[in-house]
N, C-alpha and C positions, 0 to 999 in steps of 0.2 A: 513069733520069732521071725517068720518069713517077712512080715510087714516091716519089722525093725530093720532087717537087712536091706530092704528096698530103700527105705528112708536114708540109711547110712550111705548107700551107693550114690543116692541123689545128692546128699550133702557133699560127699567127696568130689563128685563131678562139678558141683557148683564152685567149690573152693579152687579146683584145678582150673576151671574156666576163668575165674577172677584173677588168679595169678598170671594166666596167660595174657589176659587183656590189660593188666596193670601196666602203666607206663614205666619204662626202665628208669630206675633211680640214677641220678647223675650228680656227681660232685661239683661243687663250685670250682671254677678255674681262675687262674691269673695268667696273663700273658706279659712277659718281659721282653722288651726290645733291647738287644745287646749290641753295642757298637764295638767292632773290632779294630777300628782305625784311630782310636783315641786313647792315650794313656797319659797320666799325669807324671811329669818329670820335674821335680822341684818347683811346683806351682805353675808349670806350663803345659797346656794341652798339646800333646805331641803325637804325630803319626809314627808308630813303631816301625822298625826295619822290616819285620815280618808279621804284618797284621793278620789276625785270624779273620775269617769271613764274618761279616755282619750276620746276625741271626735273631730269631725269637725262640724263647723257651716257653712251652705251655706247661703250667704247673697245677697239679691236683691239690686242692686245699683240704681234702677229706683226711681223716686220720689224725694222729698225734703230731705229725710233722709233714709239712708240704713237700711234694716231690715232683720232679720233672717227668712228664709222661711223653713229651715230644719236643723235638728241636728241628727248626727249619732254617736253612741258610737263605737270606733275603736282605734287600737293602733296608738299613735302619740308620739312625743317627742320634748321637748324644746332643747335638746342637738343637736348641728349642726346648720348650717345657716338656716334662715327662707325660703330658697328655697327648703324645704322638701315637697312641694305640687306642682303638675303640672296639668294643665287642657289641655285636648286634643284640638288641633286647631279647630275641628268641634264641640267641647263642648259636645261630647257624653259621655265622661268618664273623670275621674280624678284619679291621682295616689298620694298616701300619704305614706311616709316612717316613720318608727319608729326606732330611734337609740338606745333607752334605754327602759327597762322594770323594774318593781320592782323585786329585787333579791328574789328568792324563799327562800333562806337561811337566809335572814335578811331583813325584811319588811321596814327597815329604810334606805336601800341602793338601788341603782339601778345597773343594769348589762347591758352589751351591747345587743342590739336587732338587728334583721335583716329583719324585716317584711316590705313588700311592699303591700299595699292594693289597690284594684281597686274599684272605686265607679261608678256605672251606673247612670249617670246624667239624662238619659231619663226616668228612672223608676219613678213611682209616688206612693210613695215618693222615692227620690234617695236612693240607698242601696248599700252596699258592696257586690260584686258578686264574688270576688276572693281575696285570699291572697297568695303572693309568698314569697319565700326566696331570699333576695338579698345577702348582706354580713354584717358582724358584724359592727355595727355603721352606718347602712344605713341612709344617710342624703340627700344631694342635688339630685334633680331629673331633667332630661330634656327629652322632647319629641320633635322629629324633626317635621318640618313643614308639612310633608306629613302624619304624624300620624302613621308611620310604624316602628319606632325604639325608644326605651327609654334607657336612661343611668341612673344609680344610683351610687353615690359616697359613698363608704364604708369606713368611717373614721378610724375604729379600725384596719382593716386588710390591708389597703393600696391598694385597688382594686377598679375597676369600673365594676359594673354588667351591662350586655347587655341583653335587652329583645326585641324580635320582637313583632310586634303588628298587628293583623288582626281584624278589627272592634274594639271591646272592649276587645278582648282576648289577653293576653300576654303569651309568651313562652320564657323561658330562652335560651339565645344563647351564654353563656360563660361569662368569666370575663377577664378583662384586668388587669394584674399585673403591678403596677407602679414601681416596682423594689426596693421599700423601704416600709416595713410593718408599719413604723412609719411616712410615708409621710402625713398622715391625709387628704386624698382627701375629700373635703368639699362640694363645689358647682360645677355644671357642666352645660354647655350651648352649644347648637348647633348654628352654623352659619345658616343664612336663607336657603342657598342652601343645607344644610345637609351634606356637604363634609368635614367639620371640626367640632371639638368641643374643648372647653377649659375646663380644670378642675383645680380648686384651690387646693393647697396643704399647709395647715397651719402648718403641721409638719416639713417640710423642706423648707418652704418659696419660693415655686415655683408656677408658673402657667404653666401647660403642655399643649401643642398643640397636639390634637389627629387627626389623619387622618381617615376618614370614607368612606368606599366603600361598599355599600350595608349593609350587617350585619357584615362586618369585621371592627373592630375598633382597631387601633394600635397607639402606641406612635410615633409621628413624631420626627425629630431630633431637635426640637425647644422647649426649656424651656424659659419662661419669668420670670424675677426677678423684682418685683415691690416694695416690702416692707416686713415688718415683719408680718408673719402670714396672708397671703391672704386668705379670707374666703368667703364672698358672691360674686356673679358674675352675671352680666346680659349683654346681647348684644342688641344693638339697632336693631329695626325691619328691617332697610335697610342693616344691616350687616357691617356698616362702622366702628363702634367702640364697644368696650367692656369696661365696668366699673367694677372695683373690689374694695373691701374694705380690707385694711390691718389693722387688729384689734390690732396688737401689743401685748405687754407682760402684759397688765393690770396694769402697774405701775403708771398710772395717767398722762403719757405723752400724748401730742397731737399726735394722730394717723392719718392715711392718707387714701385717695382714689386715685386710679390711672386710667388713661385713656389709653387704648390700641388701637392703630390704626390698624385695621384689613385689611385696603387697602394696607398697605405696605407689601413688601416681603423681609424678613420675617416680620410677625406682631411684634410690639414692643410697649413698654410704651413710650408715648410722653409727658405725663404730670402727675405730682403727687402733691397733695395739702394737707395741714394739715386741719383736720376737728374737732379735739377734741378727748377726751379719749374714746376709744372703739366704733368705728362705726360698730355696729352689723349688719346692713343690708343696702342694696341699692335697689332702684326701679327706673327704667328708664321710663319716660313718653312715652305713645304711639306715640306722635309726634317726639320723639327722641331728643328733645331739652333740656330736663332737667333730672336731677337725684335727687331723694329724698334720704337723708341719715339719718338713725336713729342713734343717738349718745347717748350712755349710760351716758356719762358726769359725771361719779362717782356716779350715782344714785343707782348702785348695790353694793356700798361699805358700810361697817359698819358705823353707824352714828358717832362713835368716831374717825373714820379715818380722817386725814387731807385731804384726797382725796374725801371725801363724798360730794355730791351735792344733794339737795332734788328733783331735776327733771332732766330728760333727755331732749334731743333736737331733733327736726326734722329740717334739713337744706336742702335747695334747691340750686343746682349748675347748671349753664348753661353749656351745651356741645357745645363748639364752634369748630372752625377749629383747632383741635389738642390741645384745651385748655379747662380747667375747671375753671369757675369763679363763685364765690358765688353770689347768688341773694338775699336770705333772710333766716331767721330761726325763729322758734317759740319754746316755751317751750312745752315739751311733758310730759308723765307720767314717771313711774319708771320702770327701767329694760326693756326698749322697744326693740321690735324685728323687725318684717317685715314691709315693706312699699309697698303700691300698689296704682295705679292710675285708675281713671275712663277713659273711652275711649276718652273723649274730653280733657283730660289732665288738667281738672280744679278742680278735687276732689282727695284728697289724704287720704288713710287709714293708720293708724299707730297702730301696736299692742303694748299693754303695759301689761306686765306680772303681776305686783303687783296689778294693778287696775282690772285685768281680764276684760279688755275692749279694744275695737278698737276705737281709736280717729279719728274723721273726721275733715278735714280741707278743706277750699276752697282756691284755688290758682288762682290769676288773672294775673300771669306773673311777678308780682312785690312783692307781700306780701301774707302771709298765715293768714287765719282767722278761728279760731275754730268754728266748726259747730256741736257740740254734740258728742255723742259716742254710741257704740253698746256693750252691756254687753254680755259676753260669759261665759260658764261654764269651769272653769280651766284657766290656763294661756296660752294666745295665743302665739305660738312660730313658726308657719309656715304659709305662706300666698301665695296665687296665685289669680290673677284676670283674668277673661276671656277676650279675645280680643274684643268681642262684646256682 
């Protein structure tokens, strides 16, 4: 009996030590950048008389319903693709760009902004620890998989800013000039090995391939032509494909998304499909099998316009072997922006500007089911979801 008690004490001590040393469980998070200086008034993006502060909401995705766990006032912007937020691979920090600010000379107008903010996600509560200058119209952001390099697409000046990263500290490392100040670099993404990046150019209808060697980032000799005004961009986690959205000219025509095969040399578009008017953003599922597309569908047009529709759409396409095929779609809110996925590829978040809310959908591989919403302050226009 005495020997049994000793063993029992030893087992309990071992269990206690294991629990003490076990890493703290953490829920997957999403970060929504919310613009307080833009509201839609009968189809016109308007600065309100009493704008709320731009801010970000940090959202816990655990549990049955996502919930906001922190809010931080900081510069953000609706203008530019919703890839204006990036979370570090180790989730220690996040980057948020701001493409516009209220014009000091006219409070009813906006002017180009160049701010890039760093959020310390380990701080309690999370807080902005640094603000850097990128370039005019700072928009899409990418962080490489090793967390050592960041790129920012500057839409107004036709450049890409380069930042080195050490821990959560950024340092400017120059700018890449794309050779056309009106090229409109919008979104940027690294390949998983960090040796390449893609940048969309909605001003001259190109997707440029960048070569990356350490902190040196240069234009390769390859430009890809997918469609009118390529805008948002994401790459599958295995690096096999990129998906871009071509938002078109806003004339009510059915616009497109394109699939780029990155395994080919040189990489090239292998499929393009029509998705409806103005596919504002795309989000690739973590398992790499699906892409969610937010389609404005005329919901941003004046009510008297023949192109007006009372609701936007969220559509799901399957990424096959060199093909995109539609799976399902559901009604969304108005003037919708970013889309993001839970780590199990079963929950989708969709930002809707007019409703100032993030809609939640369940996805079972065949259909979408609405699962409520998360209200935010201001219009949500940028979105990133952590890997875990």
